N, CA, C and O atoms as CSV, one atom per row, in Angstrom:
chain,resi,resn,atom,element,x,y,z
A,1,MET,N,N,9.461,-85.401,14.498
A,1,MET,CA,C,9.171,-83.961,14.428
A,1,MET,C,C,7.626,-83.834,14.367
A,1,MET,O,O,6.930,-84.538,13.635
A,2,GLU,N,N,7.174,-82.921,15.159
A,2,GLU,CA,C,5.722,-82.648,15.195
A,2,GLU,C,C,5.446,-81.353,14.528
A,2,GLU,O,O,6.201,-80.393,14.681
A,3,ASN,N,N,4.313,-81.303,13.744
A,3,ASN,CA,C,3.893,-80.090,13.065
A,3,ASN,C,C,3.069,-79.224,13.925
A,3,ASN,O,O,2.226,-79.718,14.674
A,4,ILE,N,N,3.280,-77.901,13.851
A,4,ILE,CA,C,2.465,-76.951,14.567
A,4,ILE,C,C,1.829,-76.118,13.474
A,4,ILE,O,O,2.518,-75.347,12.806
A,5,THR,N,N,0.498,-76.264,13.275
A,5,THR,CA,C,-0.211,-75.509,12.205
A,5,THR,C,C,-0.688,-74.247,12.772
A,5,THR,O,O,-1.292,-74.201,13.845
A,6,ILE,N,N,-0.399,-73.147,12.002
A,6,ILE,CA,C,-0.802,-71.820,12.395
A,6,ILE,C,C,-1.785,-71.254,11.336
A,6,ILE,O,O,-1.736,-71.659,10.174
A,7,ASP,N,N,-2.668,-70.327,11.736
A,7,ASP,CA,C,-3.557,-69.755,10.752
A,7,ASP,C,C,-3.363,-68.279,10.669
A,7,ASP,O,O,-4.268,-67.550,10.264
A,8,THR,N,N,-2.152,-67.806,11.061
A,8,THR,CA,C,-1.729,-66.473,10.944
A,8,THR,C,C,-0.413,-66.422,10.238
A,8,THR,O,O,0.175,-67.469,9.967
A,9,ASP,N,N,0.075,-65.250,9.929
A,9,ASP,CA,C,1.384,-65.121,9.214
A,9,ASP,C,C,2.542,-65.652,10.081
A,9,ASP,O,O,3.534,-66.165,9.562
A,10,PHE,N,N,2.394,-65.515,11.437
A,10,PHE,CA,C,3.449,-65.938,12.310
A,10,PHE,C,C,2.868,-66.144,13.733
A,10,PHE,O,O,1.761,-65.704,14.044
A,11,ILE,N,N,3.626,-66.796,14.536
A,11,ILE,CA,C,3.405,-66.909,15.993
A,11,ILE,C,C,4.758,-66.562,16.643
A,11,ILE,O,O,5.810,-66.633,16.008
A,12,THR,N,N,4.689,-66.184,17.933
A,12,THR,CA,C,5.929,-65.919,18.635
A,12,THR,C,C,6.431,-67.235,19.263
A,12,THR,O,O,5.697,-68.201,19.470
A,13,LEU,N,N,7.715,-67.187,19.542
A,13,LEU,CA,C,8.342,-68.296,20.282
A,13,LEU,C,C,7.650,-68.560,21.558
A,13,LEU,O,O,7.426,-69.713,21.926
A,14,GLY,N,N,7.296,-67.494,22.260
A,14,GLY,CA,C,6.502,-67.660,23.544
A,14,GLY,C,C,5.196,-68.378,23.351
A,14,GLY,O,O,4.798,-69.203,24.174
A,15,GLN,N,N,4.518,-68.057,22.246
A,15,GLN,CA,C,3.278,-68.820,21.987
A,15,GLN,C,C,3.489,-70.239,21.668
A,15,GLN,O,O,2.706,-71.106,22.055
A,16,LEU,N,N,4.561,-70.494,20.949
A,16,LEU,CA,C,4.860,-71.893,20.570
A,16,LEU,C,C,5.252,-72.737,21.843
A,16,LEU,O,O,4.898,-73.908,21.976
A,17,LEU,N,N,5.981,-72.079,22.735
A,17,LEU,CA,C,6.272,-72.778,23.984
A,17,LEU,C,C,5.092,-73.185,24.742
A,17,LEU,O,O,5.091,-74.255,25.350
A,18,LYS,N,N,4.045,-72.363,24.742
A,18,LYS,CA,C,2.793,-72.695,25.420
A,18,LYS,C,C,2.052,-73.761,24.611
A,18,LYS,O,O,1.483,-74.668,25.220
A,19,MET,N,N,2.025,-73.709,23.305
A,19,MET,CA,C,1.340,-74.643,22.452
A,19,MET,C,C,1.926,-76.011,22.644
A,19,MET,O,O,1.190,-76.993,22.550
A,20,THR,N,N,3.157,-76.133,22.896
A,20,THR,CA,C,3.876,-77.424,23.023
A,20,THR,C,C,3.898,-77.939,24.459
A,20,THR,O,O,4.482,-78.982,24.751
A,21,ASN,N,N,3.278,-77.215,25.313
A,21,ASN,CA,C,3.232,-77.576,26.789
A,21,ASN,C,C,4.632,-77.521,27.434
A,21,ASN,O,O,4.874,-78.115,28.485
A,22,ALA,N,N,5.536,-76.795,26.772
A,22,ALA,CA,C,6.885,-76.584,27.478
A,22,ALA,C,C,6.676,-75.696,28.708
A,22,ALA,O,O,7.388,-75.814,29.706
A,23,ILE,N,N,5.684,-74.804,28.613
A,23,ILE,CA,C,5.345,-73.952,29.748
A,23,ILE,C,C,3.853,-73.957,29.933
A,23,ILE,O,O,3.110,-74.251,28.997
A,24,SER,N,N,3.391,-73.626,31.158
A,24,SER,CA,C,1.908,-73.724,31.344
A,24,SER,C,C,1.264,-72.350,31.184
A,24,SER,O,O,0.039,-72.271,31.092
A,25,SER,N,N,2.040,-71.262,31.149
A,25,SER,CA,C,1.414,-69.937,30.895
A,25,SER,C,C,2.427,-69.060,30.146
A,25,SER,O,O,3.638,-69.265,30.233
A,26,GLY,N,N,1.899,-68.090,29.418
A,26,GLY,CA,C,2.736,-67.249,28.633
A,26,GLY,C,C,3.783,-66.472,29.480
A,26,GLY,O,O,4.851,-66.133,28.970
A,27,GLY,N,N,3.488,-66.199,30.730
A,27,GLY,CA,C,4.314,-65.439,31.588
A,27,GLY,C,C,5.575,-66.231,31.950
A,27,GLY,O,O,6.552,-65.640,32.410
A,28,MET,N,N,5.574,-67.504,31.760
A,28,MET,CA,C,6.768,-68.341,32.033
A,28,MET,C,C,7.820,-68.360,30.910
A,28,MET,O,O,8.927,-68.869,31.089
A,29,SER,N,N,7.449,-67.794,29.752
A,29,SER,CA,C,8.392,-67.940,28.588
A,29,SER,C,C,9.699,-67.266,28.795
A,29,SER,O,O,10.723,-67.824,28.401
A,30,LYS,N,N,9.745,-66.047,29.413
A,30,LYS,CA,C,10.968,-65.383,29.669
A,30,LYS,C,C,11.920,-66.231,30.537
A,30,LYS,O,O,13.102,-66.409,30.244
A,31,TRP,N,N,11.313,-66.740,31.629
A,31,TRP,CA,C,12.131,-67.579,32.570
A,31,TRP,C,C,12.589,-68.835,31.780
A,31,TRP,O,O,13.759,-69.212,31.855
A,32,PHE,N,N,11.698,-69.462,31.047
A,32,PHE,CA,C,12.091,-70.739,30.380
A,32,PHE,C,C,13.272,-70.490,29.447
A,32,PHE,O,O,14.239,-71.251,29.419
A,33,LEU,N,N,13.168,-69.434,28.707
A,33,LEU,CA,C,14.270,-69.148,27.708
A,33,LEU,C,C,15.541,-68.706,28.377
A,33,LEU,O,O,16.605,-68.862,27.778
A,34,GLU,N,N,15.510,-68.165,29.578
A,34,GLU,CA,C,16.742,-67.913,30.318
A,34,GLU,C,C,17.365,-69.133,30.866
A,34,GLU,O,O,18.584,-69.186,31.028
A,35,GLU,N,N,16.561,-70.146,31.167
A,35,GLU,CA,C,17.067,-71.363,31.820
A,35,GLU,C,C,17.304,-72.556,30.847
A,35,GLU,O,O,17.930,-73.553,31.208
A,36,ASN,N,N,16.793,-72.420,29.633
A,36,ASN,CA,C,16.887,-73.587,28.701
A,36,ASN,C,C,17.390,-73.042,27.381
A,36,ASN,O,O,17.219,-71.874,27.033
A,37,ILE,N,N,18.026,-73.969,26.663
A,37,ILE,CA,C,18.468,-73.630,25.293
A,37,ILE,C,C,17.335,-74.065,24.296
A,37,ILE,O,O,16.843,-75.191,24.348
A,38,VAL,N,N,16.970,-73.167,23.437
A,38,VAL,CA,C,15.962,-73.405,22.424
A,38,VAL,C,C,16.629,-73.028,21.055
A,38,VAL,O,O,17.302,-72.003,20.946
A,39,TYR,N,N,16.422,-73.876,20.039
A,39,TYR,CA,C,17.022,-73.562,18.750
A,39,TYR,C,C,15.887,-73.349,17.788
A,39,TYR,O,O,14.888,-74.068,17.770
A,40,VAL,N,N,16.096,-72.288,16.960
A,40,VAL,CA,C,15.196,-71.971,15.882
A,40,VAL,C,C,16.058,-72.072,14.563
A,40,VAL,O,O,17.014,-71.321,14.370
A,41,ASN,N,N,15.690,-72.982,13.725
A,41,ASN,CA,C,16.458,-73.156,12.443
A,41,ASN,C,C,17.921,-73.399,12.753
A,41,ASN,O,O,18.790,-72.895,12.041
A,42,GLY,N,N,18.225,-74.175,13.820
A,42,GLY,CA,C,19.538,-74.525,14.110
A,42,GLY,C,C,20.355,-73.494,14.948
A,42,GLY,O,O,21.489,-73.777,15.334
A,43,GLU,N,N,19.799,-72.360,15.209
A,43,GLU,CA,C,20.510,-71.307,15.939
A,43,GLU,C,C,19.824,-71.070,17.279
A,43,GLU,O,O,18.596,-71.060,17.360
A,44,GLU,N,N,20.651,-70.873,18.370
A,44,GLU,CA,C,20.088,-70.674,19.651
A,44,GLU,C,C,19.220,-69.363,19.690
A,44,GLU,O,O,19.596,-68.346,19.109
A,45,GLU,N,N,18.157,-69.422,20.330
A,45,GLU,CA,C,17.265,-68.290,20.359
A,45,GLU,C,C,16.705,-68.064,21.768
A,45,GLU,O,O,16.206,-69.001,22.391
A,46,GLN,N,N,16.783,-66.841,22.268
A,46,GLN,CA,C,16.264,-66.479,23.643
A,46,GLN,C,C,15.181,-65.459,23.596
A,46,GLN,O,O,14.658,-65.158,24.669
A,47,ARG,N,N,14.772,-64.883,22.503
A,47,ARG,CA,C,13.748,-63.858,22.460
A,47,ARG,C,C,12.371,-64.523,22.418
A,47,ARG,O,O,12.066,-65.242,21.466
A,48,ARG,N,N,11.565,-64.303,23.400
A,48,ARG,CA,C,10.255,-64.877,23.425
A,48,ARG,C,C,9.363,-64.326,22.290
A,48,ARG,O,O,8.428,-64.989,21.842
A,49,GLY,N,N,9.678,-63.103,21.843
A,49,GLY,CA,C,8.928,-62.479,20.808
A,49,GLY,C,C,9.392,-62.797,19.386
A,49,GLY,O,O,8.869,-62.232,18.425
A,50,LYS,N,N,10.365,-63.693,19.246
A,50,LYS,CA,C,10.847,-64.077,17.917
A,50,LYS,C,C,9.713,-64.618,17.127
A,50,LYS,O,O,8.982,-65.499,17.577
A,51,LYS,N,N,9.556,-64.058,15.875
A,51,LYS,CA,C,8.445,-64.470,15.027
A,51,LYS,C,C,8.821,-65.756,14.314
A,51,LYS,O,O,9.899,-65.864,13.729
A,52,LEU,N,N,7.922,-66.728,14.369
A,52,LEU,CA,C,8.092,-68.025,13.755
A,52,LEU,C,C,7.152,-68.061,12.569
A,52,LEU,O,O,5.972,-67.732,12.686
A,53,ARG,N,N,7.657,-68.442,11.484
A,53,ARG,CA,C,6.836,-68.473,10.257
A,53,ARG,C,C,6.841,-69.814,9.629
A,53,ARG,O,O,7.604,-70.683,10.050
A,54,ASP,N,N,5.990,-70.038,8.598
A,54,ASP,CA,C,5.896,-71.324,7.852
A,54,ASP,C,C,7.345,-71.870,7.509
A,54,ASP,O,O,8.176,-71.181,6.917
A,55,GLY,N,N,7.565,-73.120,7.916
A,55,GLY,CA,C,8.812,-73.749,7.564
A,55,GLY,C,C,9.859,-73.688,8.700
A,55,GLY,O,O,10.820,-74.456,8.670
A,56,ASP,N,N,9.707,-72.831,9.660
A,56,ASP,CA,C,10.689,-72.743,10.760
A,56,ASP,C,C,10.679,-74.020,11.553
A,56,ASP,O,O,9.624,-74.592,11.828
A,57,ILE,N,N,11.890,-74.475,11.927
A,57,ILE,CA,C,12.092,-75.646,12.764
A,57,ILE,C,C,12.544,-75.215,14.135
A,57,ILE,O,O,13.508,-74.458,14.243
A,58,ILE,N,N,11.897,-75.657,15.177
A,58,ILE,CA,C,12.171,-75.312,16.498
A,58,ILE,C,C,12.489,-76.585,17.279
A,58,ILE,O,O,11.719,-77.545,17.281
A,59,LYS,N,N,13.660,-76.563,17.948
A,59,LYS,CA,C,14.097,-77.726,18.764
A,59,LYS,C,C,14.152,-77.304,20.182
A,59,LYS,O,O,14.881,-76.376,20.532
A,60,ILE,N,N,13.396,-77.965,21.015
A,60,ILE,CA,C,13.379,-77.747,22.443
A,60,ILE,C,C,13.910,-79.032,23.100
A,60,ILE,O,O,13.181,-80.019,23.203
A,61,PRO,N,N,15.188,-79.020,23.548
A,61,PRO,CA,C,15.750,-80.291,24.110
A,61,PRO,C,C,14.923,-80.787,25.202
A,61,PRO,O,O,14.426,-79.991,25.999
A,62,ASP,N,N,14.731,-82.090,25.300
A,62,ASP,CA,C,13.961,-82.848,26.242
A,62,ASP,C,C,12.464,-82.660,26.096
A,62,ASP,O,O,11.698,-83.166,26.916
A,63,ILE,N,N,12.017,-81.925,25.043
A,63,ILE,CA,C,10.602,-81.722,24.768
A,63,ILE,C,C,10.262,-82.237,23.415
A,63,ILE,O,O,9.360,-83.061,23.264
A,64,GLY,N,N,11.025,-81.729,22.347
A,64,GLY,CA,C,10.798,-82.197,21.016
A,64,GLY,C,C,11.254,-81.224,19.970
A,64,GLY,O,O,11.798,-80.159,20.261
A,65,THR,N,N,11.019,-81.615,18.758
A,65,THR,CA,C,11.348,-80.828,17.598
A,65,THR,C,C,10.018,-80.538,16.821
A,65,THR,O,O,9.244,-81.448,16.527
A,66,PHE,N,N,9.800,-79.272,16.513
A,66,PHE,CA,C,8.534,-78.827,15.884
A,66,PHE,C,C,8.773,-78.034,14.651
A,66,PHE,O,O,9.722,-77.258,14.545
A,67,LYS,N,N,7.850,-78.257,13.679
A,67,LYS,CA,C,7.971,-77.542,12.419
A,67,LYS,C,C,6.661,-76.691,12.348
A,67,LYS,O,O,5.552,-77.180,12.565
A,68,VAL,N,N,6.876,-75.377,12.028
A,68,VAL,CA,C,5.699,-74.541,11.850
A,68,VAL,C,C,5.186,-74.641,10.457
A,68,VAL,O,O,5.933,-74.479,9.492
A,69,ILE,N,N,3.854,-74.920,10.337
A,69,ILE,CA,C,3.215,-75.117,9.073
A,69,ILE,C,C,2.109,-74.057,8.952
A,69,ILE,O,O,1.137,-74.068,9.707
A,70,GLY,N,N,2.274,-73.165,8.012
A,70,GLY,CA,C,1.235,-72.165,7.652
A,70,GLY,C,C,0.169,-72.720,6.801
A,70,GLY,O,O,0.417,-73.656,6.041
A,71,LEU,N,N,-1.017,-72.190,6.888
A,71,LEU,CA,C,-2.068,-72.661,6.009
A,71,LEU,C,C,-1.921,-72.052,4.604
A,71,LEU,O,O,-1.390,-70.948,4.477
A,72,PRO,N,N,-2.372,-72.733,3.560
A,72,PRO,CA,C,-2.236,-72.211,2.200
A,72,PRO,C,C,-3.044,-70.849,2.151
A,72,PRO,O,O,-4.004,-70.602,2.882
A,73,ASP,N,N,-2.545,-70.030,1.225
A,73,ASP,CA,C,-3.268,-68.698,1.015
A,73,ASP,C,C,-4.779,-68.898,0.843
A,73,ASP,O,O,-5.238,-69.777,0.113
A,74,GLY,N,N,-5.537,-68.035,1.556
A,74,GLY,CA,C,-6.949,-68.035,1.398
A,74,GLY,C,C,-7.638,-69.058,2.338
A,74,GLY,O,O,-8.851,-68.959,2.527
A,75,GLN,N,N,-6.962,-69.971,2.896
A,75,GLN,CA,C,-7.578,-70.916,3.849
A,75,GLN,C,C,-7.598,-70.245,5.244
A,75,GLN,O,O,-6.627,-69.617,5.668
A,76,THR,N,N,-8.733,-70.403,5.929
A,76,THR,CA,C,-8.845,-69.704,7.207
A,76,THR,C,C,-8.799,-70.557,8.470
A,76,THR,O,O,-8.735,-70.031,9.580
A,77,ASP,N,N,-8.832,-71.908,8.289
A,77,ASP,CA,C,-8.690,-72.780,9.403
A,77,ASP,C,C,-8.040,-74.094,9.019
A,77,ASP,O,O,-7.868,-74.377,7.833
A,78,ALA,N,N,-7.687,-74.875,9.974
A,78,ALA,CA,C,-7.033,-76.130,9.692
A,78,ALA,C,C,-7.867,-77.257,9.328
A,78,ALA,O,O,-7.348,-78.362,9.169
A,79,TYR,N,N,-9.153,-77.072,9.175
A,79,TYR,CA,C,-10.102,-78.164,8.855
A,79,TYR,C,C,-10.581,-78.102,7.517
A,79,TYR,O,O,-11.378,-78.946,7.108
């Protein structure tokens, strides 16, 4: 499982797909989700705008499993 660190309250599923290189541009997210099964916390998800927050687990078959990690309160970057 790979961690995806975010510095906002949430990211969208479409953003995560791009961050994981499952797609090469944000415009491909709708097509990707129509053609592939993606699981968020064990449930199938097709909404590219689905908000992903700290602790969410995303499984993209043939690509990987990812855990969203939010930064501690007050911290502004991952470094």
